[in-house]
NUNUVEX-861960 format. One record per atom (N, C-alpha, C): residue number from 1; residue in three letters; chain; atom name; z, y, x. Coordinates in steps of 0.02 Angstrom, whole numbers. Atoms other than C-alpha are relative to their C-alpha. Last residue first. Layout:
# residues N
NODE  seq  type  mol  atom      c3      c2      c1
NODE  NUM   ALA    A    CA       Z       Y       X
...
# end
This chain:
# residues 129
NODE  seq  type  mol  atom      c3      c2      c1
NODE  129   UNK    A     N      56      20      24
NODE  129   UNK    A    CA    -428    -306    -116
NODE  129   UNK    A     C     -57     -26      12
NODE  128   UNK    A     N      23      55      27
NODE  128   UNK    A    CA    -259    -349     -66
NODE  128   UNK    A     C     -61     -14     -36
NODE  127   UNK    A     N     -26      12      49
NODE  127   UNK    A    CA    -243    -212      89
NODE  127   UNK    A     C     -18     -65     -71
NODE  126   UNK    A     N     -19      82      14
NODE  126   UNK    A    CA    -307    -212     229
NODE  126   UNK    A     C      45     -21     -56
NODE  125   UNK    A     N     -67      11      39
NODE  125   UNK    A    CA    -286     -18     259
NODE  125   UNK    A     C       9     -67      -9
NODE  124   UNK    A     N      27      39      67
NODE  124   UNK    A    CA    -427      18     405
NODE  124   UNK    A     C      67     -35     -39
NODE  123   UNK    A     N     -48      64     -11
NODE  123   UNK    A    CA    -401     142     535
NODE  123   UNK    A     C     -12     -19     -86
NODE  122   UNK    A     N      24      48      73
NODE  122   UNK    A    CA    -536     277     559
NODE  122   UNK    A     C      57     -60      14
NODE  121   UNK    A     N     -11      89      29
NODE  121   UNK    A    CA    -470     374     707
NODE  121   UNK    A     C     -20       0     -52
NODE  120   UNK    A     N      53      26      -5
NODE  120   UNK    A    CA    -551     566     723
NODE  120   UNK    A     C       3     -69      -7
NODE  119   UNK    A     N      -4      12     -74
NODE  119   UNK    A    CA    -379     641     796
NODE  119   UNK    A     C     -69     -35     -12
NODE  118   UNK    A     N      29     -63     -42
NODE  118   UNK    A    CA    -344     697     627
NODE  118   UNK    A     C     -39      13      53
NODE  117   UNK    A     N     -58     -54      11
NODE  117   UNK    A    CA    -333     528     533
NODE  117   UNK    A     C     -13      64      38
NODE  116   UNK    A     N      23     -51     -84
NODE  116   UNK    A    CA    -470     450     466
NODE  116   UNK    A     C      71      38      -5
NODE  115   UNK    A     N      -4     -62       1
NODE  115   UNK    A    CA    -392     308     322
NODE  115   UNK    A     C     -14      28      72
NODE  114   UNK    A     N      15     -22     -74
NODE  114   UNK    A    CA    -479     172     274
NODE  114   UNK    A     C      26      50      -1
NODE  113   UNK    A     N      62      49     -29
NODE  113   UNK    A    CA    -498      42     107
NODE  113   UNK    A     C      24      26      80
NODE  112   UNK    A     N      39     -31     -32
NODE  112   UNK    A    CA    -314     136      31
NODE  112   UNK    A     C     -43     -74      21
NODE  111   UNK    A     N     -15      86     -70
NODE  111   UNK    A    CA    -261      62    -133
NODE  111   UNK    A     C     -60      44      33
NODE  110   UNK    A     N      46       9     -17
NODE  110   UNK    A    CA    -224     255    -232
NODE  110   UNK    A     C     -16     -69      38
NODE  109   UNK    A     N       1      44     -50
NODE  109   UNK    A    CA    -102     322    -356
NODE  109   UNK    A     C     -66     -47      16
NODE  108   UNK    A     N      22     -29     -72
NODE  108   UNK    A    CA     -96     479    -441
NODE  108   UNK    A     C      15     -59      40
NODE  107   UNK    A     N     -37     -22     -31
NODE  107   UNK    A    CA     -88     381    -627
NODE  107   UNK    A     C     -12      27      76
NODE  106   UNK    A     N      20     -83      -7
NODE  106   UNK    A    CA    -248     357    -719
NODE  106   UNK    A     C      47      31      42
NODE  105   UNK    A     N     -41     -31      52
NODE  105   UNK    A    CA    -180     168    -760
NODE  105   UNK    A     C     -12      77     -23
NODE  104   UNK    A     N      33       5      60
NODE  104   UNK    A    CA    -330      92    -672
NODE  104   UNK    A     C      40      20     -74
NODE  103   UNK    A     N     -36      36      48
NODE  103   UNK    A    CA    -256     153    -510
NODE  103   UNK    A     C     -31      -8     -63
NODE  102   UNK    A     N     -37     -22      39
NODE  102   UNK    A    CA    -403     232    -405
NODE  102   UNK    A     C      48     -53     -37
NODE  101   UNK    A     N       7       8      78
NODE  101   UNK    A    CA    -488     150    -258
NODE  101   UNK    A     C      79      27     -47
NODE  100   UNK    A     N     -29      53      23
NODE  100   UNK    A    CA    -491     188     -77
NODE  100   UNK    A     C     -33      -7     -62
NODE   99   UNK    A     N      49       9      31
NODE   99   UNK    A    CA    -543     322      58
NODE   99   UNK    A     C      39     -70     -47
NODE   98   UNK    A     N      -7      70      35
NODE   98   UNK    A    CA    -399     406     128
NODE   98   UNK    A     C     -84     -11     -31
NODE   97   UNK    A     N      48      -3      61
NODE   97   UNK    A    CA    -420     572     227
NODE   97   UNK    A     C      10     -76      -5
NODE   96   UNK    A     N       6      89       9
NODE   96   UNK    A    CA    -253     595     349
NODE   96   UNK    A     C     -64      26     -56
NODE   95   UNK    A     N      52     -20      33
NODE   95   UNK    A    CA    -172     776     388
NODE   95   UNK    A     C     -41     -77      -5
NODE   94   UNK    A     N      77      31     -53
NODE   94   UNK    A    CA     -19     720     498
NODE   94   UNK    A     C     -41      16     -91
NODE   93   UNK    A     N      15     -82      -1
NODE   93   UNK    A    CA     140     843     407
NODE   93   UNK    A     C     -79     -53      38
NODE   92   UNK    A     N     -24     -61      52
NODE   92   UNK    A    CA     263     685     386
NODE   92   UNK    A     C     -35      58      36
NODE   91   UNK    A     N     -68     -38     -10
NODE   91   UNK    A    CA     195     534     529
NODE   91   UNK    A     C      -4      70     -60
NODE   90   UNK    A     N       5     -62      26
NODE   90   UNK    A    CA      59     427     512
NODE   90   UNK    A     C      60       9      15
NODE   89   UNK    A     N      83     -16       5
NODE   89   UNK    A    CA      36     304     641
NODE   89   UNK    A     C     -24      46     -47
NODE   88   UNK    A     N       0     -55       1
NODE   88   UNK    A    CA     219     284     658
NODE   88   UNK    A     C     -73      38      32
NODE   87   UNK    A     N     -37     -54      58
NODE   87   UNK    A    CA     278     160     598
NODE   87   UNK    A     C     -22      51      21
NODE   86   UNK    A     N     -62      11      -6
NODE   86   UNK    A    CA     134      50     680
NODE   86   UNK    A     C      39      49     -37
NODE   85   UNK    A     N     -36     -60      68
NODE   85   UNK    A    CA     -45      11     635
NODE   85   UNK    A     C      68     -14      37
NODE   84   UNK    A     N      11     -74     -37
NODE   84   UNK    A    CA    -161     -94     777
NODE   84   UNK    A     C      51      53     -30
NODE   83   UNK    A     N      62     -46     -19
NODE   83   UNK    A    CA    -217    -222     658
NODE   83   UNK    A     C      17      62      25
NODE   82   UNK    A     N      53      36     -63
NODE   82   UNK    A    CA     -81    -340     710
NODE   82   UNK    A     C     -64      29      16
NODE   81   UNK    A     N     -24      20     -49
NODE   81   UNK    A    CA      41    -217     619
NODE   81   UNK    A     C     -48     -34      68
NODE   80   UNK    A     N       0     -62     -35
NODE   80   UNK    A    CA     -55    -187     480
NODE   80   UNK    A     C      14      20      76
NODE   79   UNK    A     N      71       1      21
NODE   79   UNK    A    CA     -54    -362     400
NODE   79   UNK    A     C     -25      63      54
NODE   78   UNK    A     N       8      61     -33
NODE   78   UNK    A    CA     154    -378     471
NODE   78   UNK    A     C     -99     -16       3
NODE   77   UNK    A     N     -19       0     -74
NODE   77   UNK    A    CA     161    -219     368
NODE   77   UNK    A     C       0     -47      57
NODE   76   UNK    A     N     -80      39       1
NODE   76   UNK    A    CA      89    -292     205
NODE   76   UNK    A     C      15      41      76
NODE   75   UNK    A     N       5      68      15
NODE   75   UNK    A    CA     -87    -175     163
NODE   75   UNK    A     C      86     -21      22
NODE   74   UNK    A     N      45      13     -60
NODE   74   UNK    A    CA     -97       4     103
NODE   74   UNK    A     C       4     -76      -6
NODE   73   UNK    A     N     -35      76      -7
NODE   73   UNK    A    CA     -38      85     -55
NODE   73   UNK    A     C     -40     -26      34
NODE   72   UNK    A     N      52      55     -17
NODE   72   UNK    A    CA     -55     271     -81
NODE   72   UNK    A     C      34     -62      23
NODE   71   UNK    A     N      -7      65     -31
NODE   71   UNK    A    CA      28     385    -190
NODE   71   UNK    A     C     -40     -35      40
NODE   70   UNK    A     N      17      75       1
NODE   70   UNK    A    CA     -20     562    -220
NODE   70   UNK    A     C      34     -54       4
NODE   69   UNK    A     N     -48      41     -42
NODE   69   UNK    A    CA      62     736    -253
NODE   69   UNK    A     C     -57     -77     -31
NODE   68   UNK    A     N       7      46      19
NODE   68   UNK    A    CA     -90     873    -319
NODE   68   UNK    A     C      46     -59      56
NODE   67   UNK    A     N     -22      77     -49
NODE   67   UNK    A    CA     -78    1040    -236
NODE   67   UNK    A     C      17     -51     -58
NODE   66   UNK    A     N     -48      16      52
NODE   66   UNK    A    CA    -182    1180    -341
NODE   66   UNK    A     C      28     -64      27
NODE   65   UNK    A     N     -55      15     -53
NODE   65   UNK    A    CA    -289    1267    -199
NODE   65   UNK    A     C      57     -29     -43
NODE   64   UNK    A     N     -55     -37      38
NODE   64   UNK    A    CA    -416    1292    -338
NODE   64   UNK    A     C      47      19      60
NODE   63   UNK    A     N      47     -61      -1
NODE   63   UNK    A    CA    -533    1184    -237
NODE   63   UNK    A     C      26      63      -9
NODE   62   UNK    A     N      48       1      15
NODE   62   UNK    A    CA    -388    1046    -227
NODE   62   UNK    A     C     -76      60      11
NODE   61   UNK    A     N       0     -57      35
NODE   61   UNK    A    CA    -240    1013    -111
NODE   61   UNK    A     C     -56      16     -37
NODE   60   UNK    A     N      68      13     -11
NODE   60   UNK    A    CA    -187     835     -80
NODE   60   UNK    A     C      -4      87     -45
NODE   59   UNK    A     N       2     -55      55
NODE   59   UNK    A    CA       0     822     -64
NODE   59   UNK    A     C     -85       6      19
NODE   58   UNK    A     N      12     -69     -36
NODE   58   UNK    A    CA       8     644      20
NODE   58   UNK    A     C      17      53     -49
NODE   57   UNK    A     N      -2     -43      42
NODE   57   UNK    A    CA     127     507     -12
NODE   57   UNK    A     C     -37      43      39
NODE   56   UNK    A     N      -1     -60     -41
NODE   56   UNK    A    CA     137     338     119
NODE   56   UNK    A     C     -15      52     -79
NODE   55   UNK    A     N      15     -60      54
NODE   55   UNK    A    CA     150     163      36
NODE   55   UNK    A     C      18      64      36
NODE   54   UNK    A     N     -18     -70     -24
NODE   54   UNK    A    CA     170       0     144
NODE   54   UNK    A     C     -35      46     -36
NODE   53   UNK    A     N      46     -41     -15
NODE   53   UNK    A    CA     145    -166      48
NODE   53   UNK    A     C      34      74      38
NODE   52   UNK    A     N      57      44      -2
NODE   52   UNK    A    CA     257    -307       8
NODE   52   UNK    A     C     -69      15      33
NODE   51   UNK    A     N      45      64      48
NODE   51   UNK    A    CA     353    -274      97
NODE   51   UNK    A     C      22      18     -57
NODE   50   UNK    A     N     -63      41      25
NODE   50   UNK    A    CA     424     -95     192
NODE   50   UNK    A     C     -61     -59     -33
NODE   49   UNK    A     N       5      69     -32
NODE   49   UNK    A    CA     346      30     300
NODE   49   UNK    A     C      44     -41     -24
NODE   48   UNK    A     N     -14      70     -13
NODE   48   UNK    A    CA     354     181     192
NODE   48   UNK    A     C      -3     -51      -3
NODE   47   UNK    A     N      32      65     -37
NODE   47   UNK    A    CA     291     364     239
NODE   47   UNK    A     C      43     -61     -28
NODE   46   UNK    A     N     -60      49       9
NODE   46   UNK    A    CA     321     517     152
NODE   46   UNK    A     C     -22     -51      13
NODE   45   UNK    A     N     -43     -28       6
NODE   45   UNK    A    CA     229     691     158
NODE   45   UNK    A     C      94     -41      21
NODE   44   UNK    A     N     -41      52      16
NODE   44   UNK    A    CA      71     634     228
NODE   44   UNK    A     C      89      47      -1
NODE   43   UNK    A     N     -49      -1     -39
NODE   43   UNK    A    CA     -41     796     194
NODE   43   UNK    A     C      44     -56      -7
NODE   42   UNK    A     N     -35     -38      28
NODE   42   UNK    A    CA    -211     789     104
NODE   42   UNK    A     C      63     -12      74
NODE   41   UNK    A     N     -24     -40     -72
NODE   41   UNK    A    CA    -375     730     117
NODE   41   UNK    A     C      51      29     -21
NODE   40   UNK    A     N     -42     -17      -6
NODE   40   UNK    A    CA    -421     588     -31
NODE   40   UNK    A     C      16      53      59
NODE   39   UNK    A     N     -11     -49     -48
NODE   39   UNK    A    CA    -584     514     -62
NODE   39   UNK    A     C      45      51       5
NODE   38   UNK    A     N     -26     -77      14
NODE   38   UNK    A    CA    -591     411    -227
NODE   38   UNK    A     C      -2      11      72
NODE   37   UNK    A     N     -20     -54     -68
NODE   37   UNK    A    CA    -677     252    -274
NODE   37   UNK    A     C       8      58      16
NODE   36   UNK    A     N     -41     -57       2
NODE   36   UNK    A    CA    -669     184    -454
NODE   36   UNK    A     C       5      24      73
NODE   35   UNK    A     N      45     -44      -1
NODE   35   UNK    A    CA    -782      31    -473
NODE   35   UNK    A     C      39      94      -3
NODE   34   UNK    A     N      38      -4     -66
NODE   34   UNK    A    CA    -660     -62    -372
NODE   34   UNK    A     C     -58      47      -7
NODE   33   UNK    A     N      54      23      20
NODE   33   UNK    A    CA    -521     -37    -523
NODE   33   UNK    A     C     -46      38      67
NODE   32   UNK    A     N      42     -82     -30
NODE   32   UNK    A    CA    -335     -38    -465
NODE   32   UNK    A     C     -81     -38      -4
NODE   31   UNK    A     N     -20     -98       5
NODE   31   UNK    A    CA    -193    -112    -528
NODE   31   UNK    A     C     -31      29      13
NODE   30   UNK    A     N     -23     -24      47
NODE   30   UNK    A    CA    -256    -285    -589
NODE   30   UNK    A     C      45      50     -12
NODE   29   UNK    A     N      19      16      70
NODE   29   UNK    A    CA    -381    -318    -484
NODE   29   UNK    A     C      49      31     -72
NODE   28   UNK    A     N      30     -78      35
NODE   28   UNK    A    CA    -282    -272    -345
NODE   28   UNK    A     C     -50       1     -60
NODE   27   UNK    A     N      76       3       2
NODE   27   UNK    A    CA    -182    -423    -383
NODE   27   UNK    A     C     -29      67      14
NODE   26   UNK    A     N      22       0      64
NODE   26   UNK    A    CA      20    -405    -373
NODE   26   UNK    A     C     -79       2      26
NODE   25   UNK    A     N      72     -23       3
NODE   25   UNK    A    CA     174    -425    -296
NODE   25   UNK    A     C     -53      -9     -29
NODE   24   UNK    A     N      25     -70       1
NODE   24   UNK    A    CA     326    -408    -354
NODE   24   UNK    A     C     -64      23       6
NODE   23   UNK    A     N      28      12      51
NODE   23   UNK    A    CA     366    -581    -374
NODE   23   UNK    A     C     -31      74     -21
NODE   22   UNK    A     N      62      43       1
NODE   22   UNK    A    CA     404    -586    -189
NODE   22   UNK    A     C     -55      -1     -78
NODE   21   UNK    A     N      41     -45     -34
NODE   21   UNK    A    CA     531    -432    -194
NODE   21   UNK    A     C     -73     -39     -15
NODE   20   UNK    A     N      10     -48      71
NODE   20   UNK    A    CA     647    -560    -311
NODE   20   UNK    A     C     -62      44       3
NODE   19   UNK    A     N      57     -82      10
NODE   19   UNK    A    CA     673    -652    -174
NODE   19   UNK    A     C     -24      -7     -38
NODE   18   UNK    A     N      -5     -40     -64
NODE   18   UNK    A    CA     835    -748    -152
NODE   18   UNK    A     C     -39      48       2
NODE   17   UNK    A     N     -69     -42      27
NODE   17   UNK    A    CA     834    -801    -354
NODE   17   UNK    A     C      12      41      74
NODE   16   UNK    A     N      40     -64      45
NODE   16   UNK    A    CA     654    -893    -325
NODE   16   UNK    A     C      63      43     -15
NODE   15   UNK    A     N      58     -45     -30
NODE   15   UNK    A    CA     729    -963    -158
NODE   15   UNK    A     C     -24      44     -51
NODE   14   UNK    A     N     -30     -30     -42
NODE   14   UNK    A    CA     882   -1066    -246
NODE   14   UNK    A     C     -65      83      38
NODE   13   UNK    A     N     -21     -43      45
NODE   13   UNK    A    CA     771   -1115    -382
NODE   13   UNK    A     C      48      51      44
NODE   12   UNK    A     N      50     -25      20
NODE   12   UNK    A    CA     663   -1208    -245
NODE   12   UNK    A     C      51      64     -48
NODE   11   UNK    A     N      33     -46     -58
NODE   11   UNK    A    CA     793   -1261    -146
NODE   11   UNK    A     C     -20      39     -41
NODE   10   UNK    A     N     -46     -57     -17
NODE   10   UNK    A    CA     882   -1322    -307
NODE   10   UNK    A     C     -17      45      62
NODE    9   UNK    A     N      -9     -42      78
NODE    9   UNK    A    CA     742   -1416    -373
NODE    9   UNK    A     C      40      75      17
NODE    8   UNK    A     N      80     -60     -20
NODE    8   UNK    A    CA     717   -1495    -188
NODE    8   UNK    A     C     -30      76     -71
NODE    7   UNK    A     N     -18     -30     -54
NODE    7   UNK    A    CA     896   -1559    -198
NODE    7   UNK    A     C     -72      46      -7
NODE    6   UNK    A     N     -58     -34      21
NODE    6   UNK    A    CA     862   -1629    -366
NODE    6   UNK    A     C      10      42      65
NODE    5   UNK    A     N      29     -22      59
NODE    5   UNK    A    CA     701   -1731    -316
NODE    5   UNK    A     C      48      57     -17
NODE    4   UNK    A     N      79     -46     -27
NODE    4   UNK    A    CA     776   -1804    -159
NODE    4   UNK    A     C     -20      54     -30
NODE    3   UNK    A     N     -29     -54     -13
NODE    3   UNK    A    CA     940   -1846    -286
NODE    3   UNK    A     C     -59      34      53
NODE    2   UNK    A     N     -13     -57      67
NODE    2   UNK    A    CA     790   -1933    -405
NODE    2   UNK    A     C      68      78      60
NODE    1   UNK    A     N      77     -32      21
NODE    1   UNK    A    CA     713   -2034    -248
NODE    1   UNK    A     C      47      57     -32
# end
């Protein structure tokens, strides 16, 4: 019994050391404010398709022509893949309209609910909200 318990603790400890990315996962409410919806339209400048969530970056032009750089968080790659997203669903240069929620810290970071592509298709972000 003691040997089995020790082996279980050793395996658990090894998994915690070998999977540091799992600790980086966060809850929606800890980072984003559901009471602060936002709509952004901009050109994709970079796409990161990786766990635990995808990120892509937009250059958003305001009414005065000033460009602001935004980061947008989406769902987990495997979840998005099952929903029809692919690595090339968004490409650098694509213009996309994002509906989502602002980061609590006031940074230029949003959590995506939906993305409307230039061809009119609307796809869901499937994030942790």
